[in-house]
N, C-alpha and C positions, 0 to 999 in steps of 0.2 A: 667550554668552547663547543659550538654546534658542529655537527657533522659536516655541513657545507663549508663553514669557515676552515675546519680542519683539512678537508679535501682540497680546497682552493689553495691553502698554504702549502700543502704537499706537492701540488702540481707545479709550483713555481720552481722546483728543483729540476735542473737540466737532465738528470738521469731519468726522472719520472716523465718529463716531456719526451725524451728520446724513446722511452719505452712506448708511450702512446703513438708517436710517429712510427715507431717500429712495427706496432700492431697494424696500423694502416698500410704501411709499406709491405708488410708480410702478406696481408690480405690481397693487395694488388698483385704482388709477385706470384702468389700461389694461384690466384684466379686466372691470370694471364697464362701462366705455365700450364695449368690444367686445360684451358681452352685450346691452346696451341697443340698440346700433346694428345689430348683425347678426342677433340672435335675435329681439328684440322690435320691431325696425324703428322705433326712436325717431328723431326728427330729430337731425341731427349736433350742433347746439348744445345741445339738451335732454339728449342723452346725455352730452355733455361737462360740462355744469353739474352734473348729478346725480352723475356719477362723481367729479368734482372735490370736491364736498362730502362724499362718503363718505371719500375719501382725506384731506381736510383734517381731518375729525373724528378719524380715526386718528392723523394727524400731530400734532395738538395733544396728545393723551393721551401719546403716546410721547416727543415732544420735551420736554414739560414735566417728565415724570417721569424720563427717562433721559438724553437728549442734553444738555440745558442744566441739568438737576438743580435745578429751582426749589426753593429751601429753604423760604421763607416763603410758604405758599399763602394765608394770610389777607390779606396786604398786597397791595392793588391787583390782586386776581385778576380782577375784572370788567374793569378797564382792560387787563390783559394779554390777556384773551380778545378784547376789542374790537379792540385793535391787531393781534392775530393774525388775526382775521377781516378786518380792513382790508388787511393785507399780502396775505392770500390772495385777497381779492376783486381786488386788483391783478393777482395771478398768474392768476386766472381770466380777467380781461380780456385779458391778454397771450396766454394759452393759446388762448382762443376766437378771437381775432383771427388768430393764426398758423394755427390749424386751418382757419378759413374761407378764408384766402388760399391756403395751401399745398395744400389738398385740391382746388383747381382743376387742379393739375398733378401730383399724386401721390396714392397711396392714403390715405384718411383716417387709418388706423392709423399710417402712416409720418409723416404730419403731426402726429399726436398725440405720437409719440416725439420729434420735433424740438422741439415746443413744451415738452415735459417738461424737456428739457435747459436751455432758456432760462429756464424758471420755476424750476428748481433753483438756478441761479446767482443769480437775483434774490432768491429766498426765503431762501437761507442768510444773505446779508449783512444783510437787514432783520430776520430772526428773531434772529440771533446778537447783533447790536449794538443792536437797538431793542426788540424784544418781550421777549426773555428775558435781558436784561442784568442 
């Protein structure tokens, strides 16, 4: 099996797709966070909240269309969005708590990266088996 066929076959897995989307979302989240924090001098929590919502919006669009390939958009779309927002508000709480705690002894951007790893694990399980089932 060629490398390309092997790679394409592996990318069909929802967890691999979620990881790719997660990388894009993480990049968006961290770039917006850094710009707001270091260039526009936003408060740590406000920068995190705004960056998180930009990344979450991007995440919903990509995950519903590609990662979990939601087929029937008519059925329960409002409830799916509601549960997605609920899961991600939990992620925001986890992220903000970790950033506030960890930034006391490390650079805020490093604390943000640490929080991102924790929220990735939390978010995959709930999104895969609860929101986009």
